[in-house]
C-alpha positions in Angstrom: 7.7 0.9 54.9 7.2 -2.3 53.2 3.8 -4.0 53.1 3.7 -7.6 52.1 0.9 -8.5 49.4 -1.0 -11.0 50.9 -2.5 -12.0 47.1 -0.3 -11.0 45.0 0.0 -7.6 43.5 -2.4 -8.2 40.3 -5.5 -9.2 40.2 -8.5 -8.7 37.8 -12.1 -8.9 39.3 -13.2 -11.4 36.7 -16.5 -11.2 34.8 -18.8 -14.2 34.3 -20.5 -14.8 30.7 -23.6 -16.2 29.6 -25.1 -17.7 27.1 -27.8 -16.0 25.0 -30.0 -18.1 27.0 -28.4 -16.2 29.9 -26.9 -19.9 31.9 -23.6 -19.4 32.2 -20.7 -20.3 29.4 -18.7 -23.1 31.6 -16.4 -23.3 28.7 -16.1 -18.9 28.3 -15.2 -19.4 32.0 -12.4 -21.4 31.9 -11.4 -19.8 28.6 -11.0 -16.0 30.6 -9.6 -17.8 33.5 -7.0 -19.2 31.7 -6.2 -15.8 29.9 -6.0 -14.1 32.9 -3.3 -16.3 33.7 -1.3 -16.1 30.8 -1.0 -12.3 31.3 0.8 -12.1 34.3 -2.1 -12.3 36.9 -1.1 -13.4 40.7 -4.9 -13.8 41.7 -8.3 -13.7 40.0 -11.6 -12.1 42.3 -14.6 -13.9 41.2 -18.5 -13.4 42.2 -17.9 -10.0 42.7 -19.9 -6.6 41.0 -17.8 -7.3 37.4 -19.0 -10.8 37.8 -22.3 -9.8 37.9 -22.5 -11.4 41.4 -26.2 -9.9 42.3 -27.5 -12.1 39.8 -26.2 -15.4 40.3 -27.2 -18.2 42.4 -25.3 -19.4 45.4 -25.2 -22.4 43.7 -23.6 -20.8 40.6 -21.1 -18.5 43.0 -19.9 -22.2 44.1 -19.8 -23.7 40.9 -17.6 -21.0 39.3 -15.0 -21.0 42.0 -14.5 -24.8 41.4 -14.0 -24.3 37.8 -11.9 -21.8 38.2 -9.6 -23.8 40.4 -9.3 -26.5 38.0 -7.7 -23.7 35.3 -5.5 -22.1 37.4 -4.3 -24.6 40.0 -3.2 -24.1 43.8 -0.3 -21.0 42.3 -2.9 -18.4 41.3 -4.6 -16.8 44.2 -8.3 -16.8 44.5 -10.8 -14.6 46.0 -14.5 -15.0 46.1 -17.1 -12.3 46.7 -18.9 -13.0 49.8 -20.8 -10.0 51.0 -24.1 -8.4 50.5 -26.5 -6.6 52.6 -27.5 -9.3 55.1 -24.8 -10.8 57.5 -26.1 -13.7 58.2 -26.2 -14.9 54.4 -23.1 -13.2 53.9 -21.5 -15.5 56.7 -23.1 -18.9 54.6 -21.9 -17.7 51.4 -18.3 -17.4 53.3 -18.1 -20.6 54.7 -19.5 -22.2 51.0 -16.4 -20.3 49.6 -14.4 -21.7 51.7 -15.3 -24.9 51.1 -15.3 -24.5 47.3 -11.4 -23.8 47.3 -11.2 -20.0 47.9 -8.2 -18.7 49.3 -9.7 -15.6 50.4 -12.7 -13.5 50.7 -13.8 -10.3 48.9 -16.5 -8.6 51.7 -18.4 -5.3 50.5 -19.4 -2.9 52.7 -23.1 -4.0 53.3 -24.9 -2.0 50.8 -28.7 0.0 51.1 -29.3 -0.4 54.0 -27.0 2.2 55.3 -25.9 0.9 58.7 -23.7 3.1 61.0 -19.6 2.6 61.4 -20.6 0.4 64.7 -22.9 -1.9 62.6 -19.9 -1.9 59.4 -18.0 -2.6 61.8 -19.8 -5.8 63.5 -20.6 -7.0 60.2 -16.4 -7.1 58.9 -15.7 -8.8 62.7 -18.3 -11.5 62.0 -17.4 -12.0 58.3 -13.6 -12.4 59.5 -14.8 -15.0 62.6 -16.4 -17.1 59.7 -13.9 -19.1 58.7 -9.8 -18.9 58.3 -9.9 -17.7 54.9 -8.1 -13.9 55.1 -11.0 -11.2 54.2 -10.1 -8.3 51.5 -12.5 -5.7 53.1 -14.2 -3.3 50.0 -14.9 -0.2 50.5 -16.9 1.5 47.9 -19.0 4.1 48.7 -20.3 5.0 45.5 -21.9 1.8 45.1 -22.7 0.9 48.9 -24.2 4.9 49.7 -21.6 4.5 52.8 -18.0 4.4 53.3 -16.1 2.6 55.8 -14.8 5.6 57.6 -10.9 5.5 58.7 -11.0 4.9 62.1 -13.0 1.9 61.4 -10.4 0.4 58.8 -7.7 1.1 61.5 -9.8 -1.3 64.1 -10.4 -3.7 61.7 -6.8 -4.0 60.9 -5.6 -5.4 64.0 -7.9 -8.4 63.0 -5.7 -11.7 62.4 -8.0 -12.6 59.4 -8.6 -9.4 58.2 -6.0 -9.2 55.4 -6.2 -6.0 52.8 -8.3 -3.5 52.1 -9.6 -3.3 48.4 -10.0 0.7 48.1 -12.3 2.2 45.8 -13.2 5.6 47.7 -11.7 7.9 44.8 -9.7 9.9 48.3 -6.3 9.1 47.9 -5.5 11.6 51.2 -7.9 9.4 52.9 -6.6 6.5 52.0 -2.7 7.5 52.4 -3.4 8.4 56.4 -5.0 4.3 56.7 -2.1 3.1 55.5 0.0 5.2 57.4 -2.0 4.7 60.4 -2.4 0.9 59.9 0.0 -0.5 57.2 -3.2 -2.2 56.0 -2.4 -3.7 52.3 -3.9 -1.7 50.1 -5.7 -3.2 46.9 -6.4 -0.1 44.4 -10.2 -1.0 43.0 -10.6 2.1 41.1 -7.6 1.6 37.5 -7.3 5.0 36.5 -6.1 5.1 40.4 -3.8 2.7 40.4 -0.7 4.6 40.2 -1.7 7.2 42.0 -2.6 5.0 45.0 1.0 2.9 44.4 2.6 6.3 45.4 0.9 6.5 48.6 1.9 3.0 49.9 -0.6 0.7 48.1 0.6 -2.9 46.8 -1.6 -3.8 44.0 -4.6 -3.6 41.9 -8.0 -5.3 41.8 -8.4 -4.7 38.5 -11.1 -4.7 35.8 -9.0 -3.6 32.6 -6.7 -6.3 33.3 -9.1 -8.6 31.4 -8.1 -6.3 28.5 -4.6 -4.9 29.6 -3.1 -7.3 31.9 0.0 -7.7 30.7 0.6 -3.9 30.7 -0.7 -3.6 34.3 2.1 -5.9 35.0 4.5 -4.3 33.7 3.4 -1.2 35.3 3.6 -3.0 38.8 7.3 -4.3 38.1 8.5 -1.3 37.4 7.1 0.3 40.5 8.6 -1.7 42.6 11.5 -1.8 41.2 11.9 1.8 41.4 11.4 2.8 37.7 9.0 5.7 38.8 9.1 7.0 35.3 8.5 3.6 33.2 5.6 3.2 35.5 4.0 6.4 34.9 4.6 6.4 31.4 2.3 2.3 31.1 0.1 4.7 33.2 -0.7 7.3 30.8 -1.0 5.0 27.4 -3.6 2.8 28.9 -5.8 6.4 30.3 -7.9 5.9 27.5 -8.4 2.1 28.7 -9.4 3.2 31.7 -11.9 5.7 31.2 -13.2 3.3 27.8 -14.0 1.2 30.2 -16.1 2.8 32.4 -18.4 5.0 30.2 -21.0 2.8 31.6 -21.2 -0.4 33.8 -17.5 -1.7 33.6 -19.1 -5.3 33.4 -21.0 -4.3 30.0 -17.9 -2.7 28.3 -15.3 -5.6 29.8 -17.6 -7.9 27.9 -17.8 -6.1 24.7 -14.2 -5.6 25.3 -13.2 -9.5 25.6 -15.8 -10.0 22.4 -13.7 -7.3 20.1 -10.3 -9.2 21.4 -11.8 -12.6 19.9 -12.4 -13.8 23.8 -15.7 -15.2 25.0 -17.0 -11.9 27.1 -20.5 -13.2 26.6 -23.7 -11.4 27.2 -25.0 -10.0 30.6 -27.8 -10.7 32.8 -30.7 -8.1 33.9 -30.6 -5.6 35.3 -27.6 -4.7 33.4 -27.8 -4.6 29.5 -25.4 -5.5 26.6 -23.5 -2.7 25.2 -25.1 -0.2 22.4 -23.5 -0.6 18.9 -22.7 3.1 19.8 -21.1 1.9 22.9 -18.9 -0.6 21.2 -17.4 1.9 18.2 -16.3 4.0 20.6 -15.1 1.1 23.0 -12.7 0.1 19.8 -11.3 3.9 20.2 -10.2 3.8 23.2 -9.1 0.5 23.5 -7.3 1.0 19.7 -5.8 3.9 21.7 -4.7 1.8 24.4 -3.2 -0.3 22.5 -5.1 -2.8 22.6 -5.1 -5.2 19.7 -8.4 -6.2 18.7 -9.7 -9.1 16.0 
């Protein structure tokens, strides 16, 4: 089975750096986007949870897309988060993202209100009909409180604008069956499961650790798709401390701390997130260095 990767193979869900007054640091947005391009990314996901989208305004989300587009040009895909737990607002976000220049939409399962599968399916269909942009569905029940069930995914995969699935379900068995039944392009949304999901048919990653080890993830992907599974496994095992260390607490918090340690402008977080503590930063240094990350 050969499934195409509609957004490329390596994407990272980019942080949104804030100044100490909690306004967006636009110069740092540009620097981080350029850093991701320089480490082999095919695309960047903006306005996702790692980008602290719950705390940014619709106007800020639009401007983030425009600023990053100017940096990365037309060859790098921009996938914009455009989903929340209110369908009408999500539809407006989708239209705004399309107008701002996004290449695709990342649409998360509606969270907190726990709709039935019929409501989930109707939500995704409405989002897919809202623009001509391809949609990447995002299944992350640990955050949303409810999964997109396999039968629902298979039905939605038939929609002409539903192009991919970001899988952060943590259930490779279910993912295996979804790929077999629907041939939907699946992107790993959980860094420590990147290689296991490749082994059952995933086409690439929507990473968080791509901020710090993007070049190594590129090596893993290239090795896997050239038939060198041993090399891919070697990279996976090398990066295990980074995968584990980045998620000792909320990923955006420690990713921003990691960027700062690397001499890149991670910036501050907005409440309800809080910046990493000294103890967390000390442990993060150990984890990053164990995974081969060079710090300043």
